[in-house]
ROROVO-456737 format. One line per 8 residues: their letters; for each residue x, y, z of N, C-alpha, C. Coordinates in steps of 0.02 Angstrom, whole numbers, padded with zeros to 5 digits. Example, Ala and Ser with C-alpha at 12.3 -4.5 7.8 and 13.67 -1.06 7.14 Angstrom:
% residues 2
as	00660/-00284/00390/00615/-00225/00390/00660/-00165/00390; 00642/-00112/00354/00684/-00053/00357/00645/00002/00394
//
This chain:
% residues 440
mnhtnekq	02662/10823/02349/02700/10872/02309/02769/10844/02294; 02785/10843/02231/02851/10818/02211/02899/10877/02206; 02936/10887/02259/02981/10945/02259/03050/10923/02282; 03100/10928/02238/03167/10906/02256/03215/10965/02256; 03247/10976/02312/03294/11031/02318/03353/11023/02271; 03374/10959/02260/03430/10947/02216/03417/10977/02148; 03356/10966/02123/03339/10991/02057/03338/11067/02056; 03311/11096/02109/03306/11169/02111/03376/11201/02108
mtvqpadg	03424/11168/02137/03492/11195/02139/03525/11195/02070; 03494/11163/02021/03526/11163/01954/03517/11230/01919; 03473/11272/01944/03466/11340/01915/03513/11386/01953; 03558/11418/01916/03604/11465/01947/03565/11525/01973; 03586/11555/02029/03551/11614/02055/03558/11674/02007; 03511/11721/02012/03512/11780/01968/03553/11836/02000; 03615/11820/02018/03657/11870/02052/03686/11920/02003; 03696/11981/02026/03729/12032/01985/03680/12065/01937
klgilvvg	03708/12108/01895/03666/12146/01848/03652/12107/01784; 03592/12117/01758/03573/12087/01694/03571/12143/01642; 03615/12139/01592/03614/12188/01538/03565/12165/01484; 03516/12208/01469/03470/12193/01414/03487/12239/01356; 03515/12210/01304/03534/12249/01245/03480/12241/01192; 03450/12297/01172/03395/12295/01125/03418/12322/01057; 03407/12281/01005/03422/12305/00937/03362/12347/00915; 03374/12411/00903/03319/12457/00888/03301/12497/00949
cgavattf	03300/12563/00941/03282/12607/00997/03220/12648/00976; 03170/12613/00949/03110/12646/00926/03054/12643/00977; 02992/12642/00952/02933/12645/00996/02931/12587/01045; 02940/12526/01021/02935/12467/01065/02990/12468/01118; 03052/12479/01097/03109/12477/01144/03103/12532/01197; 03086/12593/01175/03084/12648/01224/03024/12642/01272; 02969/12614/01247/02911/12603/01291/02929/12551/01344; 02964/12499/01322/02987/12446/01367/03035/12474/01420
mtgvlmar	03086/12510/01397/03136/12535/01444/03106/12586/01493; 03066/12631/01467/03035/12682/01510/02990/12649/01562; 02951/12600/01541/02906/12565/01588/02943/12530/01644; 02999/12497/01627/03038/12463/01679/03069/12514/01728; 03096/12568/01700/03126/12620/01743/03074/12652/01788; 03014/12665/01761/02959/12694/01800/02934/12644/01853; 02929/12581/01834/02903/12529/01881/02950/12522/01941; 03015/12526/01928/03060/12516/01985/03064/12577/02031
kglakpvg	03039/12633/02007/03032/12692/02050/02964/12692/02085; 02922/12643/02068/02855/12640/02098/02807/12689/02066; 02823/12713/02005/02781/12765/01973/02736/12737/01919; 02743/12672/01903/02700/12640/01854/02697/12566/01870; 02650/12532/01842/02643/12460/01855/02657/12421/01790; 02696/12367/01794/02714/12328/01734/02657/12282/01711; 02599/12311/01698/02540/12272/01680/02551/12235/01614; 02531/12172/01613/02540/12132/01553/02601/12087/01556
amtqydki	02645/12099/01606/02705/12057/01613/02688/11998/01658; 02689/11939/01630/02671/11880/01669/02722/11865/01724; 02785/11882/01710/02837/11870/01760/02825/11913/01822; 02787/11967/01814/02774/12013/01871/02706/12000/01903; 02660/11969/01867/02591/11962/01893/02564/11890/01896; 02581/11849/01848/02549/11783/01842/02568/11738/01900; 02522/11692/01918/02536/11642/01970/02524/11573/01941; 02567/11527/01959/02564/11459/01933/02549/11411/01991
rigrgadk	02506/11363/01977/02494/11312/02028/02553/11264/02031; 02574/11249/02093/02623/11196/02103/02593/11147/02153; 02607/11083/02143/02578/11032/02187/02504/11021/02173; 02478/10968/02202/02407/10951/02192/02373/10940/02259; 02307/10939/02258/02269/10922/02319/02285/10969/02376; 02299/10939/02434/02312/10979/02495/02377/11019/02489; 02422/10997/02446/02487/11031/02437/02485/11088/02386; 02426/11098/02357/02420/11147/02302/02432/11218/02326
kylpysei	02474/11254/02287/02487/11325/02301/02491/11362/02235; 02470/11425/02234/02479/11468/02175/02532/11519/02191; 02587/11516/02155/02644/11560/02170/02664/11602/02110; 02687/11664/02122/02716/11703/02067/02780/11669/02042; 02797/11683/01980/02856/11650/01949/02918/11657/01993; 02927/11717/02021/02989/11732/02058/02995/11691/02123; 02939/11662/02145/02943/11619/02205/02954/11545/02186; 02950/11531/02121/02961/11462/02098/03032/11456/02070
vplakldd	03054/11508/02034/03120/11508/02003/03155/11575/02018; 03222/11575/02018/03258/11638/02030/03260/11683/01968; 03219/11735/01967/03217/11782/01911/03258/11844/01928; 03287/11875/01877/03321/11939/01887/03270/11991/01910; 03290/12035/01955/03245/12087/01979/03249/12148/01934; 03194/12186/01932/03193/12246/01891/03250/12294/01910; 03266/12296/01975/03320/12341/01999/03388/12322/01971; 03395/12260/01949/03461/12236/01925/03470/12242/01850
ivfgtwdv	03419/12270/01816/03423/12275/01743/03460/12338/01721; 03504/12330/01671/03539/12386/01640/03524/12384/01565; 03505/12440/01536/03486/12441/01465/03540/12469/01420; 03545/12438/01361/03586/12465/01307/03549/12454/01242; 03571/12487/01189/03535/12480/01126/03580/12496/01066; 03559/12472/01008/03589/12491/00944/03533/12523/00902; 03549/12574/00864/03499/12601/00818/03533/12641/00762; 03499/12644/00705/03526/12681/00648/03520/12757/00660
ypqnayqa	03476/12776/00707/03469/12847/00724/03505/12859/00790; 03542/12915/00796/03585/12926/00855/03549/12951/00917; 03485/12970/00911/03449/12999/00968/03450/12953/01029; 03459/12982/01088/03458/12941/01149/03386/12917/01163; 03380/12873/01213/03315/12841/01225/03262/12891/01246; 03281/12945/01280/03232/12996/01298/03204/13031/01235; 03250/13051/01191/03229/13085/01129/03186/13037/01086; 03207/12974/01084/03171/12925/01043/03101/12912/01072
amyaevlk	03096/12910/01139/03031/12899/01171/02984/12958/01157; 03011/13018/01160/02971/13078/01146/02949/13078/01072; 02994/13059/01029/02980/13058/00957/02926/13006/00941; 02928/12949/00975/02881/12894/00961/02809/12913/00978; 02801/12958/01027/02734/12981/01048/02688/12924/01069; 02716/12873/01099/02674/12819/01127/02653/12840/01197; 02703/12861/01237/02691/12880/01306/02684/12956/01312; 02645/12977/01361/02639/13049/01374/02703/13074/01407
ekdinpvr	02717/13137/01398/02777/13168/01426/02781/13157/01501; 02724/13162/01535/02724/13155/01609/02744/13084/01631; 02739/13036/01585/02758/12967/01602/02830/12951/01580; 02862/13000/01550/02932/12991/01528/02979/13033/01571; 02956/13094/01586/03000/13142/01621/03029/13119/01687; 02992/13081/01729/03023/13060/01792/03086/13017/01784; 03094/12986/01725/03155/12945/01715/03197/12973/01657; 03186/13037/01643/03220/13070/01587/03296/13061/01591
eeleqivp	03325/13074/01650/03398/13070/01655/03424/13001/01640; 03389/12949/01665/03411/12881/01651/03406/12864/01577; 03352/12887/01546/03342/12874/01474/03394/12911/01432; 03413/12971/01454/03463/13009/01416/03531/12975/01416; 03543/12934/01468/03607/12898/01472/03609/12839/01423; 03551/12819/01397/03549/12762/01351/03556/12788/01280; 03618/12787/01256/03634/12814/01189/03648/12756/01143; 03613/12752/01087/03622/12694/01043/03693/12687/01015
mqaafdkn	03717/12625/01017/03779/12608/00983/03764/12607/00908; 03816/12613/00868/03806/12612/00795/03777/12544/00773; 03726/12547/00731/03692/12487/00709/03731/12451/00654; 03726/12385/00653/03750/12346/00596/03692/12346/00548; 03699/12381/00493/03640/12397/00451/03656/12388/00377; 03606/12366/00340/03612/12361/00267/03546/12386/00239; 03550/12442/00205/03489/12476/00180/03448/12432/00133; 03480/12384/00100/03443/12340/00055/03392/12297/00092
yvkrldge	03403/12289/00158/03357/12248/00197/03298/12287/00225; 03308/12353/00234/03254/12397/00258/03260/12462/00219; 03233/12462/00158/03243/12519/00113/03214/12584/00139; 03164/12580/00183/03129/12641/00204/03163/12676/00263; 03215/12648/00290/03251/12681/00345/03317/12709/00319; 03336/12766/00347/03397/12798/00321/03433/12836/00376; 03462/12800/00424/03497/12834/00479/03571/12837/00468; 03603/12883/00504/03675/12894/00496/03717/12853/00546
nvktcrtr	03684/12829/00600/03721/12798/00655/03735/12724/00640; 03775/12713/00587/03786/12644/00565/03861/12627/00562; 03875/12563/00571/03945/12540/00568/03968/12537/00495; 04032/12551/00486/04061/12543/00419/04099/12477/00418; 04064/12425/00398/04095/12358/00396/04099/12335/00323; 04156/12309/00305/04164/12286/00236/04129/12220/00223; 04126/12178/00275/04095/12112/00265/04048/12097/00324; 04007/12046/00313/03962/12024/00366/04003/11999/00426
wemvealr	04060/11970/00413/04102/11944/00468/04128/12002/00510; 04146/12057/00477/04168/12117/00514/04111/12144/00557; 04050/12139/00531/03991/12159/00570/03987/12119/00635; 03995/12053/00628/03994/12009/00686/04047/12029/00737; 04108/12040/00713/04163/12058/00758/04149/12124/00794; 04122/12173/00757/04108/12239/00786/04053/12233/00839; 04002/12192/00826/03948/12183/00874/03972/12145/00936; 04015/12096/00926/04043/12059/00984/04081/12107/01029
edirrfkq	04118/12152/00997/04157/12202/01035/04109/12247/01074; 04054/12268/01043/04004/12309/01077/03978/12275/01140; 03961/12210/01133/03933/12172/01189/03984/12166/01245; 04046/12150/01227/04099/12144/01279/04109/12210/01315; 04112/12264/01276/04125/12331/01306/04068/12351/01352; 04006/12340/01329/03948/12358/01370/03948/12318/01435; 03962/12254/01430/03961/12210/01488/04013/12233/01540; 04071/12253/01515/04125/12275/01559/04110/12343/01590
ekqcariv	04090/12390/01547/04078/12459/01571/04021/12461/01621; 03968/12424/01609/03910/12425/01654/03914/12372/01708; 03969/12334/01707/03981/12281/01757/03922/12232/01763; 03902/12207/01705/03847/12159/01703/03873/12088/01713; 03835/12048/01751/03853/11978/01759/03831/11938/01698; 03775/11959/01668/03747/11922/01611/03715/11971/01562; 03708/11949/01499/03679/11990/01446/03625/11950/01411; 03572/11984/01391/03522/11956/01346/03515/12005/01288
vlwaaste	03510/11979/01226/03501/12023/01168/03432/12010/01137; 03394/12065/01129/03326/12062/01101/03324/12102/01036; 03293/12075/00985/03282/12113/00923/03214/12146/00927; 03213/12214/00929/03150/12252/00927/03156/12304/00871; 03194/12287/00820/03203/12332/00763/03154/12312/00707; 03160/12346/00651/03113/12336/00596/03117/12266/00565; 03064/12249/00530/03061/12186/00493/03106/12192/00431; 03151/12144/00423/03193/12144/00363/03156/12113/00304
iyvpynek	03184/12121/00244/03153/12089/00186/03157/12013/00196; 03113/11977/00162/03108/11905/00171/03171/11869/00146; 03201/11829/00190/03259/11788/00170/03237/11715/00174; 03220/11684/00117/03199/11615/00120/03256/11569/00142; 03239/11514/00175/03289/11466/00198/03326/11437/00138; 03392/11442/00139/03434/11415/00086/03481/11364/00117; 03469/11301/00101/03506/11248/00135/03581/11254/00128; 03605/11276/00069/03677/11281/00057/03711/11330/00105
vhgtltal	03676/11384/00121/03705/11436/00164/03683/11427/00237; 03619/11411/00246/03590/11411/00314/03587/11342/00346; 03607/11291/00307/03600/11222/00331/03648/11202/00385; 03709/11231/00383/03759/11214/00435/03794/11277/00458; 03821/11274/00518/03856/11330/00547/03918/11347/00505; 03954/11296/00483/04014/11307/00442/03998/11346/00379; 03943/11327/00347/03922/11361/00284/03903/11434/00298; 03869/11445/00354/03848/11514/00371/03909/11558/00386
eqamkedd	03956/11531/00423/04018/11569/00439/04056/11585/00375; 04059/11536/00331/04093/11547/00266/04059/11603/00227; 03993/11601/00226/03954/11653/00190/03965/11722/00221; 03972/11725/00286/03985/11789/00321/04054/11815/00301; 04103/11770/00299/04171/11790/00281/04176/11811/00208; 04136/11778/00166/04135/11796/00094/04088/11854/00079; 04057/11881/00131/04011/11938/00125/03953/11924/00078; 03921/11867/00090/03861/11848/00051/03801/11888/00078
rehvapsm	03790/11946/00049/03739/11991/00076/03668/11970/00058; 03663/11926/00009/03596/11904/-00011/03566/11855/00040; 03608/11812/00067/03583/11759/00112/03596/11773/00185; 03640/11821/00200/03655/11836/00270/03629/11906/00287; 03575/11908/00324/03545/11971/00345/03585/12001/00403; 03583/12068/00412/03617/12098/00470/03594/12068/00536; 03529/12050/00540/03504/12021/00603/03540/11956/00621; 03563/11920/00570/03600/11857/00583/03667/11873/00616
cyayaalt	03695/11931/00600/03758/11951/00631/03748/11967/00705; 03692/11999/00722/03676/12012/00792/03667/11947/00831; 03630/11900/00801/03618/11836/00834/03683/11798/00845; 03724/11796/00793/03788/11761/00797/03832/11792/00852; 03834/11859/00852/03875/11895/00901/03850/11881/00972; 03785/11884/00982/03756/11873/01049/03773/11803/01074; 03759/11753/01033/03769/11684/01055/03843/11669/01070; 03888/11695/01028/03959/11681/01039/03986/11720/01099
egapfimg	03950/11773/01120/03970/11810/01180/03932/11785/01242; 03898/11728/01235/03864/11698/01293/03801/11733/01313; 03765/11761/01264/03702/11795/01279/03644/11761/01241; 03589/11746/01275/03530/11721/01239/03508/11773/01188; 03477/11749/01134/03454/11795/01082/03380/11783/01067; 03341/11838/01065/03270/11834/01052/03252/11875/00991; 03220/11843/00942/03201/11877/00880/03129/11901/00885; 03120/11967/00892/03054/11995/00901/03019/12017/00837
apnttvdi	03052/12009/00780/03022/12023/00715/03014/11956/00679; 02979/11956/00621/02971/11891/00587/03031/11870/00545; 03088/11903/00553/03148/11887/00513/03169/11813/00521; 03199/11787/00468/03222/11717/00468/03278/11704/00518; 03315/11756/00535/03374/11758/00578/03396/11694/00613; 03362/11675/00668/03384/11616/00705/03343/11554/00687; 03299/11562/00638/03255/11507/00620/03287/11464/00565; 03351/11449/00574/03389/11409/00525/03434/11360/00563
pamwqlae	03445/11300/00534/03487/11250/00568/03556/11275/00588; 03586/11320/00548/03653/11346/00565/03652/11379/00634; 03600/11418/00647/03595/11453/00712/03578/11404/00768; 03538/11352/00752/03523/11302/00803/03587/11267/00824; 03631/11255/00775/03695/11223/00791/03738/11268/00835; 03737/11333/00819/03776/11381/00858/03749/11385/00930; 03683/11384/00937/03652/11387/01003/03670/11324/01044; 03673/11267/01010/03693/11205/01044/03766/11209/01066
qtrmpiag	03807/11233/01019/03879/11237/01032/03895/11285/01089; 03861/11343/01090/03874/11393/01142/03832/11381/01205; 03786/11331/01201/03740/11313/01255/03698/11374/01276; 03673/11408/01226/03633/11469/01238/03561/11460/01214; 03513/11490/01249/03444/11488/01226/03431/11536/01168; 03388/11515/01122/03364/11560/01070/03288/11555/01068; 03255/11610/01049/03182/11609/01044/03162/11656/00987; 03106/11642/00957/03079/11684/00904/03021/11646/00873
kdfktgqt	02985/11675/00828/03001/11741/00802/02938/11783/00799; 02946/11848/00808/02894/11898/00802/02850/11902/00865; 02857/11958/00902/02817/11967/00962/02742/11961/00946; 02707/11921/00987/02635/11910/00975/02597/11961/01017; 02576/12016/00985/02548/12071/01023/02473/12078/01017; 02446/12089/00956/02377/12107/00949/02335/12056/00913; 02334/12062/00847/02290/12021/00806/02305/11947/00810; 02369/11929/00810/02385/11857/00812/02371/11828/00882
lvksgfap	02377/11869/00933/02358/11848/01001/02284/11829/01001; 02243/11872/00971/02171/11860/00966/02159/11795/00927; 02195/11788/00872/02185/11729/00828/02204/11664/00865; 02260/11665/00900/02283/11604/00934/02239/11587/00994; 02201/11637/01018/02155/11624/01073/02085/11609/01049; 02065/11638/00991/01996/11629/00968/01987/11568/00924; 02038/11552/00883/02032/11493/00840/02017/11429/00880; 02047/11420/00941/02030/11360/00980/01956/11358/01000
iigtrclg	01923/11416/01006/01851/11416/01021/01813/11381/00964; 01831/11400/00902/01797/11371/00843/01812/11296/00839; 01876/11279/00850/01896/11209/00846/01866/11166/00901; 01865/11192/00963/01840/11153/01020/01764/11142/01013; 01730/11191/00985/01657/11188/00977/01637/11150/00914; 01688/11126/00875/01677/11089/00813/01633/11127/00764; 01646/11191/00758/01614/11232/00707/01660/11234/00646; 01630/11246/00586/01670/11246/00525/01695/11316/00509
lngwfstn	01746/11319/00467/01775/11383/00447/01777/11388/00370; 01748/11442/00344/01753/11455/00271/01809/11504/00256; 01820/11551/00301/01872/11601/00288/01886/11645/00347; 01947/11671/00349/01968/11717/00403/02009/11772/00371; 01980/11832/00370/02014/11890/00340/02037/11937/00395; 02102/11950/00397/02130/11994/00448/02162/12054/00414; 02147/12113/00439/02181/12172/00414/02199/12218/00471; 02254/12255/00463/02280/12301/00514/02290/12369/00482
ilgnrdgl	02281/12422/00521/02308/12488/00500/02354/12511/00556; 02412/12535/00538/02457/12565/00588/02502/12616/00553; 02527/12664/00593/02563/12719/00562/02632/12731/00589; 02657/12687/00632/02724/12700/00660/02778/12677/00610; 02841/12678/00633/02897/12660/00589/02890/12589/00563; 02862/12546/00605/02849/12477/00585/02802/12475/00525; 02750/12516/00527/02702/12520/00472/02734/12545/00408; 02778/12595/00416/02814/12623/00359/02856/12570/00325
vlddpdnf	02894/12532/00366/02937/12479/00338/02896/12424/00305; 02839/12406/00337/02798/12352/00311/02759/12372/00249; 02760/12437/00233/02728/12462/00172/02766/12439/00110; 02828/12418/00120/02869/12390/00065/02851/12316/00057; 02830/12295/-00003/02807/12226/-00013/02858/12173/00008; 02923/12186/-00001/02975/12137/00017/02976/12126/00093; 02965/12180/00130/02965/12174/00203/02899/12145/00228; 02844/12163/00195/02779/12136/00214/02777/12060/00205
rtkevskl	02812/12036/00154/02812/11963/00141/02837/11925/00202; 02889/11952/00236/02916/11920/00296/02862/11915/00350; 02825/11970/00359/02772/11974/00410/02714/11928/00392; 02697/11926/00327/02640/11886/00305/02652/11812/00319; 02712/11789/00304/02729/11718/00316/02719/11701/00390; 02741/11747/00433/02736/11736/00506/02663/11736/00529; 02623/11783/00503/02553/11788/00526/02509/11732/00498; 02525/11709/00438/02484/11658/00407/02491/11589/00440
stletilk	02548/11578/00473/02562/11511/00499/02518/11493/00560; 02488/11543/00592/02453/11531/00655/02394/11483/00648; 02349/11499/00602/02285/11465/00598/02291/11392/00577; 02336/11380/00529/02340/11314/00497/02362/11259/00546; 02395/11278/00600/02416/11227/00649/02364/11217/00703; 02312/11260/00704/02259/11253/00754/02197/11219/00725; 02176/11243/00666/02117/11215/00633/02140/11174/00572; 02147/11109/00582/02181/11067/00533/02133/11025/00492
advqpdly	02141/11031/00426/02099/10993/00380/02109/10917/00387; 02171/10896/00402/02184/10823/00407/02151/10793/00469; 02138/10834/00519/02105/10809/00580/02029/10812/00573; 02005/10868/00543/01932/10878/00534/01917/10900/00462; 01919/10852/00415/01909/10872/00344/01841/10905/00331; 01789/10885/00366/01723/10915/00355/01722/10989/00374; 01764/11008/00422/01759/11075/00451/01811/11124/00424; 01872/11098/00406/01927/11144/00392/01962/11132/00325
tgyhhkvr	01927/11102/00278/01958/11092/00212/01948/11155/00169; 02003/11183/00146/02000/11236/00096/01975/11304/00119; 01980/11319/00184/01959/11386/00204/02008/11439/00179; 01984/11500/00171/02024/11554/00142/02051/11598/00199; 02117/11602/00204/02149/11641/00257/02191/11697/00226; 02174/11758/00242/02208/11815/00212/02229/11865/00266; 02289/11893/00258/02314/11942/00306/02338/12004/00269; 02318/12063/00292/02339/12126/00261/02362/12175/00315
ieyypprn	02413/12215/00298/02434/12270/00342/02436/12333/00299; 02403/12385/00321/02401/12449/00284/02437/12503/00324; 02483/12538/00292/02517/12594/00324/02472/12655/00322; 02456/12681/00381/02409/12737/00386/02435/12785/00440; 02475/12835/00420/02512/12877/00467/02471/12909/00524; 02408/12931/00513/02373/12964/00569/02367/12921/00632; 02370/12854/00625/02362/12811/00683/02425/12804/00725; 02483/12819/00695/02546/12810/00731/02550/12740/00763
dnkegwdn	02560/12736/00829/02570/12672/00862/02504/12638/00879; 02449/12675/00875/02384/12647/00894/02353/12610/00835; 02374/12548/00828/02351/12511/00769/02281/12483/00782; 02249/12465/00727/02182/12436/00733/02181/12373/00692; 02158/12320/00723/02152/12256/00689/02080/12236/00680; 02061/12220/00619/01994/12194/00605/01999/12122/00583; 01958/12080/00613/01954/12011/00591/01882/11997/00570; 01875/11971/00510/01810/11947/00487/01815/11872/00480
idifgwmg	01774/11836/00518/01779/11763/00518/01713/11734/00492; 01717/11697/00439/01658/11664/00411/01656/11591/00433; 01609/11575/00476/01604/11507/00503/01539/11476/00479; 01533/11410/00489/01469/11378/00475/01454/11327/00530; 01389/11316/00541/01368/11272/00595/01323/11216/00571; 01277/11197/00613/01230/11142/00602/01202/11143/00531; 01208/11088/00496/01184/11080/00428/01217/11127/00378; 01275/11154/00398/01314/11197/00352/01291/11269/00348
ypmqikin	01247/11291/00394/01221/11359/00391/01275/11410/00411; 01283/11463/00369/01338/11511/00381/01323/11561/00437; 01377/11582/00470/01375/11634/00522/01439/11675/00516; 01439/11733/00549/01499/11776/00547/01518/11799/00617; 01583/11809/00625/01609/11840/00686/01652/11899/00665; 01644/11956/00698/01686/12015/00684/01723/12034/00748; 01788/12043/00743/01827/12066/00801/01863/12130/00781; 01857/12181/00822/01890/12245/00809/01933/12261/00870
flcrdsil	01999/12256/00862/02045/12266/00918/02082/12331/00907; 02067/12381/00948/02103/12445/00944/02161/12441/00992; 02218/12420/00965/02277/12405/01007/02321/12467/01014; 02366/12463/01061/02424/12507/01063/02483/12460/01057; 02514/12460/01000/02564/12409/00982/02619/12404/01035; 02649/12460/01053/02707/12458/01099/02686/12443/01171; 02624/12462/01188/02598/12447/01256/02588/12372/01264; 02569/12339/01210/02562/12266/01212/02629/12231/01207
aapllldl	02676/12261/01170/02741/12229/01159/02788/12235/01219; 02786/12292/01253/02835/12305/01308/02838/12249/01360; 02780/12226/01387/02785/12171/01436/02813/12106/01407; 02802/12096/01342/02830/12036/01310/02907/12038/01311; 02934/12097/01299/03008/12105/01300/03035/12089/01369; 03000/12114/01420/03022/12101/01489/03019/12027/01503; 02962/11995/01489/02955/11924/01503/03006/11882/01465; 03014/11897/01400/03061/11857/01359/03133/11866/01383
allsdlaa	03151/11927/01403/03219/11939/01427/03231/11900/01492; 03184/11907/01540/03193/11874/01605/03190/11798/01599; 03146/11773/01556/03138/11700/01551/03194/11668/01510; 03221/11704/01461/03277/11674/01424/03341/11677/01467; 03347/11729/01509/03403/11731/01557/03396/11673/01607; 03335/11660/01629/03322/11604/01674/03341/11538/01640; 03319/11530/01577/03333/11468/01540/03409/11456/01536; 03447/11510/01522/03520/11503/01517/03549/11480/01584
ragrygiq	03524/11509/01638/03549/11489/01705/03527/11419/01724; 03473/11395/01692/03449/11327/01706/03481/11276/01660; 03527/11300/01616/03562/11254/01571/03520/11232/01512; 03467/11269/01497/03425/11253/01438/03453/11291/01378; 03463/11257/01323/03491/11292/01264/03457/11269/01201; 03471/11305/01146/03436/11292/01083/03368/11325/01084; 03323/11301/01041/03256/11332/01034/03217/11323/01100; 03193/11379/01126/03153/11377/01188/03079/11375/01171
rflsfylk	03054/11315/01160/02984/11307/01138/02935/11332/01191; 02956/11332/01254/02911/11354/01307/02895/11428/01303; 02933/11465/01263/02919/11537/01254/02873/11550/01194; 02846/11497/01163/02802/11504/01105/02742/11549/01120; 02720/11549/01182/02663/11590/01204/02670/11663/01183; 02731/11687/01181/02744/11758/01168/02756/11774/01094; 02754/11723/01052/02779/11733/00984/02728/11713/00930; 02727/11752/00876/02678/11741/00822/02693/11677/00784
spmhdytk	02756/11666/00771/02776/11610/00728/02830/11570/00764; 02811/11531/00815/02860/11500/00859/02909/11455/00821; 02972/11459/00841/03023/11418/00808/03013/11344/00824; 03028/11303/00773/03022/11231/00779/03067/11200/00726; 03084/11137/00734/03129/11105/00686/03090/11080/00625; 03081/11125/00577/03043/11107/00517/03081/11057/00473; 03146/11050/00483/03184/11002/00443/03165/10930/00462; 03135/10922/00521/03115/10855/00543/03039/10847/00542
geeavnnl	03005/10895/00508/02932/10890/00502/02895/10911/00565; 02930/10942/00613/02897/10964/00675/02850/11023/00659; 02794/11025/00693/02747/11081/00685/02751/11126/00746; 02743/11190/00735/02741/11237/00792/02675/11228/00829; 02676/11241/00894/02614/11243/00933/02591/11316/00933; 02532/11329/00905/02506/11398/00901/02444/11409/00944; 02416/11355/00970/02357/11361/01013/02378/11394/01079; 02349/11452/01094/02370/11493/01151/02368/11453/01217
yqqytmlk	02318/11411/01225/02309/11375/01288/02360/11319/01296; 02377/11288/01240/02431/11237/01242/02498/11272/01255; 02507/11330/01224/02570/11368/01235/02577/11387/01309; 02522/11407/01339/02523/11427/01410/02541/11368/01454; 02515/11309/01436/02532/11248/01474/02607/11233/01468; 02635/11241/01408/02707/11230/01398/02748/11278/01442; 02726/11340/01445/02761/11391/01484/02759/11372/01559; 02700/11355/01583/02694/11338/01655/02734/11276/01672
nairemgg	02731/11226/01629/02768/11164/01642/02843/11176/01646; 02869/11218/01601/02941/11233/01601/02962/11268/01665; 02920/11315/01688/02937/11351/01750/02933/11305/01810; 02882/11262/01811/02878/11212/01865/02942/11169/01866; 02960/11145/01807/03018/11101/01801/03082/11135/01825; 03092/11198/01802/03153/11234/01822/03153/11248/01896; 03093/11252/01926/03088/11264/01998/03092/11201/02039; 03101/11143/02006/03108/11081/02042/03042/11048/02058
yeadeeid	02988/11070/02027/02922/11040/02038/02905/10995/01979; 02851/10957/01988/02829/10913/01934/02794/10953/01879; 02813/10940/01816/02779/10971/01759/02716/10931/01748; 02662/10950/01782/02606/10903/01790/02544/10920/01748; 02551/10962/01696/02493/10976/01653/02504/10944/01585; 02451/10913/01559/02454/10882/01493/02442/10934/01438; 02478/10926/01382/02463/10967/01323/02429/10921/01274; 02363/10928/01269/02329/10884/01220/02272/10922/01187
//
């Protein structure tokens, strides 16, 4: 077993309180917060959170052991978490959880008082980016730079008032309209700052202000929607400069999780693919926002990227040339948070004979997302204490469209099993053990 104490000491201990600031106090955020508060009272179990359940092998042969993450690396404890949030609607987290109707009242009431204390700060909001939302709890900022300053002040105040040692900022708000990468504005940090000061609202989304504020206040930032936000060189430069971790984009909850796990079956078995049609119905606020074509475009780009990096025509031209990949999301209010994903997969086998696979996943969007928020918050806090900064590729496992340096021709890793290996290796490494699994 290759275990060096010197290396282990490079990770700072998780002492003091960890403030988790969530942008958006909707279904996902309130399900996450309620679940953590219930779990620490022993009234619910954080099922689906790998930081709470998964075990990783360390060492080989006679030295082999399977340990939970917290025995390999120092993770913040659930008892040390303090929640804060921003939202365009002023309702506290208890009211928002009741409104979301994801959890039953009996699973919210035991932590009602704690949830009522979580009152959203005014959101940095621009209606042009999410036309279907119309809340009053918004900041009056003349420029994007003023937005940044106001958000930085929020983070500082929260940290001081709640006496937090560290902060992590997570985006769990709606999908913004698609902002394509523009090299003139997004190519360098200087250009982005200039655009913020000049109030370039076309190229600088409100989410970029949250990310900028978080990183400059020494907080890792995680993008849980498919927004372009931190997926630009300007933000990578800021993350390097502030030595802060960033991760994104888009929580991988239902259909894309299935796709990233099932596509490798087709590829490994050397079966051919003619087409993969994915459609979703959902009725929560996310569905309402995605009903706008400009916002759906952002989501579509993120969902479409998964398959092409797993089943590659250049590697297997006979099997994967010219297959048809289509993704649809339909807003259907009766379903609320209980979305349904259908996948129709047209494959072919021996001598080109066609076959079909149908997958029907009746998900609960926020139930699948909540543990991801916990894992991403705890692991990005760990990464910061381990001195890891910039894009955290080891967190790709949790994300639909993992960040990568596309300016250098890098491809994202979307294969679920390769992503899991990256995650385990990073935790082994941070714990002072050998990163001993191959990604191939």
